[in-house]
C-alpha positions as CSV (number, residue, x, y, z in Angstrom):
1,X,0.0,0.0,0.0
2,X,2.9,2.3,0.8
3,X,4.4,1.9,-2.7
4,X,1.0,2.7,-4.3
5,X,0.8,5.9,-2.3
6,X,4.4,6.8,-3.3
7,X,3.6,6.1,-7.0
8,X,0.4,8.2,-6.7
9,X,2.3,11.0,-5.0
10,X,5.1,10.9,-7.7
11,X,2.4,10.9,-10.4
12,X,0.6,13.9,-8.9
13,X,3.9,15.8,-8.5
14,X,4.7,15.0,-12.2
15,X,1.4,16.2,-13.4
16,X,1.7,19.4,-11.3
17,X,5.2,20.0,-12.5
18,X,4.1,19.5,-16.1
19,X,1.2,22.0,-15.6
20,X,3.4,24.5,-14.0
21,X,6.1,24.3,-16.7
22,X,3.3,24.6,-19.4
23,X,2.1,27.7,-17.6
24,X,5.6,29.2,-17.5
25,X,6.2,28.6,-21.2
26,X,2.8,30.2,-22.0
27,X,3.8,33.3,-20.0
28,X,7.2,33.4,-21.8
29,X,5.3,33.3,-25.2
30,X,3.0,36.0,-24.0
31,X,5.9,38.2,-23.0
32,X,7.6,37.6,-26.3
33,X,4.4,38.5,-28.1
34,X,4.1,41.7,-26.0
35,X,7.8,42.6,-26.7
36,X,7.1,42.2,-30.4
37,X,4.0,44.3,-30.2
38,X,5.8,47.0,-28.2
39,X,8.7,47.0,-30.7
40,X,6.3,47.3,-33.5
41,X,4.6,50.3,-31.8
42,X,8.0,52.0,-31.3
43,X,8.9,51.5,-34.9
44,X,5.5,52.9,-35.9
45,X,6.0,55.9,-33.7
46,X,9.5,56.5,-35.1
47,X,8.1,56.3,-38.6
48,X,5.4,58.9,-37.7
49,X,8.0,61.2,-36.1
50,X,10.2,60.8,-39.2
51,X,7.3,61.6,-41.5
52,X,6.4,64.7,-39.3
53,X,10.0,66.0,-39.7
54,X,10.1,65.3,-43.4
55,X,6.7,67.0,-44.1
56,X,7.2,70.0,-41.8
57,X,7.4,73.2,-43.8
58,X,7.9,75.7,-41.0
59,X,10.1,75.5,-38.0
60,X,10.5,77.5,-34.8
61,X,12.6,80.6,-35.5
62,X,13.9,81.4,-32.1
63,X,14.4,80.3,-28.5
64,X,13.7,83.1,-26.0
65,X,15.3,82.8,-22.6
66,X,14.0,85.1,-19.9
67,X,13.6,85.4,-16.1
68,X,10.3,84.3,-14.4
69,X,9.8,87.8,-12.9
70,X,6.0,88.5,-13.3
71,X,6.6,92.2,-13.5
72,X,8.2,91.8,-16.9
73,X,6.2,88.9,-18.3
74,X,3.6,90.7,-20.3
75,X,5.9,93.4,-21.6
76,X,8.4,90.7,-22.7
77,X,5.8,88.8,-24.6
78,X,4.7,92.0,-26.3
79,X,8.3,92.9,-27.2
80,X,8.9,89.5,-28.7
81,X,5.6,89.3,-30.5
82,X,5.3,92.9,-31.8
83,X,8.7,94.5,-31.9
84,X,10.7,91.4,-32.9
85,X,7.8,90.1,-35.0
86,X,8.1,86.5,-33.8
87,X,4.5,85.8,-32.7
88,X,3.8,82.1,-32.9
89,X,7.4,81.4,-34.1
90,X,9.4,80.9,-30.9
91,X,9.9,78.7,-27.9
92,X,9.7,80.6,-24.6
93,X,11.7,79.4,-21.6
94,X,11.6,81.4,-18.4
95,X,13.8,80.4,-15.5
96,X,14.3,82.1,-12.1
97,X,17.3,84.5,-12.4
98,X,17.5,83.9,-16.1
99,X,21.2,83.9,-17.1
100,X,22.5,83.5,-13.5
101,X,21.5,79.8,-13.6
102,X,23.2,79.5,-17.0
103,X,26.4,80.9,-15.7
104,X,26.4,79.0,-12.4
105,X,28.5,75.8,-12.7
106,X,26.0,73.9,-10.4
107,X,23.0,74.5,-12.6
108,X,24.6,75.1,-16.1
109,X,24.2,71.5,-17.4
110,X,20.6,71.3,-16.4
111,X,19.8,74.6,-18.1
112,X,21.7,73.8,-21.2
113,X,20.1,70.4,-21.6
114,X,16.7,72.1,-21.3
115,X,17.7,74.5,-24.1
116,X,19.2,71.7,-26.2
117,X,15.9,69.8,-26.3
118,X,14.1,72.8,-27.8
119,X,16.9,73.5,-30.2
120,X,17.1,69.9,-31.5
121,X,13.3,69.3,-31.8
122,X,12.3,72.6,-33.2
123,X,15.3,73.4,-35.5
124,X,15.7,76.9,-33.8
125,X,18.1,79.2,-35.7
126,X,18.6,81.9,-33.1
127,X,18.6,82.5,-29.4
128,X,17.3,85.6,-27.7
129,X,18.4,86.1,-24.1
130,X,16.7,88.9,-22.0
131,X,18.0,90.1,-18.7
132,X,16.2,92.8,-16.7
133,X,16.7,95.5,-14.1
134,X,15.9,94.7,-10.4
135,X,16.3,91.0,-10.8
136,X,15.9,89.9,-7.2
137,X,16.3,86.1,-7.8
138,X,19.5,86.3,-9.8
139,X,21.2,89.5,-8.4
140,X,19.4,90.4,-5.2
141,X,17.6,93.3,-6.8
142,X,18.7,96.9,-7.7
143,X,19.4,97.6,-4.0
144,X,22.4,95.2,-4.2
145,X,24.2,97.6,-6.5
146,X,25.7,101.0,-5.7
147,X,24.2,102.6,-8.8
148,X,21.9,101.8,-11.7
149,X,25.0,102.0,-14.0
150,X,26.7,99.4,-11.9
151,X,23.7,97.1,-12.1
152,X,23.4,97.6,-15.8
153,X,27.1,96.9,-16.4
154,X,27.1,93.7,-14.2
155,X,24.0,92.2,-15.9
156,X,25.2,93.2,-19.4
157,X,28.6,91.5,-18.6
158,X,26.7,88.4,-17.6
159,X,24.6,88.5,-20.7
160,X,27.8,88.6,-22.8
161,X,29.2,85.6,-20.9
162,X,26.0,83.8,-21.5
163,X,26.3,84.6,-25.2
164,X,29.8,83.2,-25.3
165,X,28.7,80.0,-23.6
166,X,25.8,79.5,-25.9
167,X,27.9,80.1,-29.0
168,X,30.4,77.6,-27.7
169,X,27.7,75.0,-27.0
170,X,25.6,75.8,-30.2
171,X,28.1,77.4,-32.7
172,X,25.6,77.3,-35.6
173,X,23.1,79.7,-33.9
174,X,23.0,83.5,-33.7
175,X,22.6,84.8,-30.1
176,X,20.9,88.2,-29.4
177,X,20.9,89.9,-26.1
178,X,18.5,92.5,-24.5
179,X,18.4,94.3,-21.2
180,X,14.9,95.4,-20.0
181,X,14.2,98.3,-17.7
182,X,11.0,99.6,-16.3
183,X,10.0,103.0,-14.9
184,X,6.8,104.8,-13.9
185,X,5.5,107.8,-15.9
186,X,2.3,109.3,-14.5
187,X,1.2,106.1,-12.8
188,X,2.0,104.0,-15.9
189,X,4.8,101.5,-16.1
190,X,7.0,102.0,-19.2
191,X,9.2,99.2,-20.4
192,X,12.4,99.6,-22.5
193,X,14.3,96.8,-24.2
194,X,17.8,97.7,-25.2
195,X,19.9,95.4,-27.4
196,X,23.3,94.6,-26.0
197,X,25.9,94.2,-28.7
């Protein structure tokens, strides 16, 4: 009787092992099928992107880099859209402190990578960098300088350093610099954008 039980137990173990192995092979087949489907979807996506780039007639003309300061946001958009004539033809990246983060060795790579994505995907052909007066995030505000001329000279020097860095990283692009100021005239804020050569 004991040997009959042993044979029955061995038979049951054999059947269970066979069923388990069959299940595992079925899962492997399913995974292979999913991988093949996933690969096909990726190839299809790549084809669609390739077709998009082949058929695209118009590209983004410029990448605009500004500070996040809300006081200058509307005026900066109007300047870019109306005075520079780029409405609907540019990528707009605003970062706290604008060029200070580009010049800081701790944040430079992160910022340049962000710009690089836009430049590669949208075939940008020029970069516009806008610094502004009283930048509290990047420079501690106008009160951190002894005079307005000192503030202007410091920020313009940093704008020029940023241009050198951008030209080094993206030598095929033109880089334009602007310095924005604001003042009150009869309870109205007036903005000025000066090109820095």
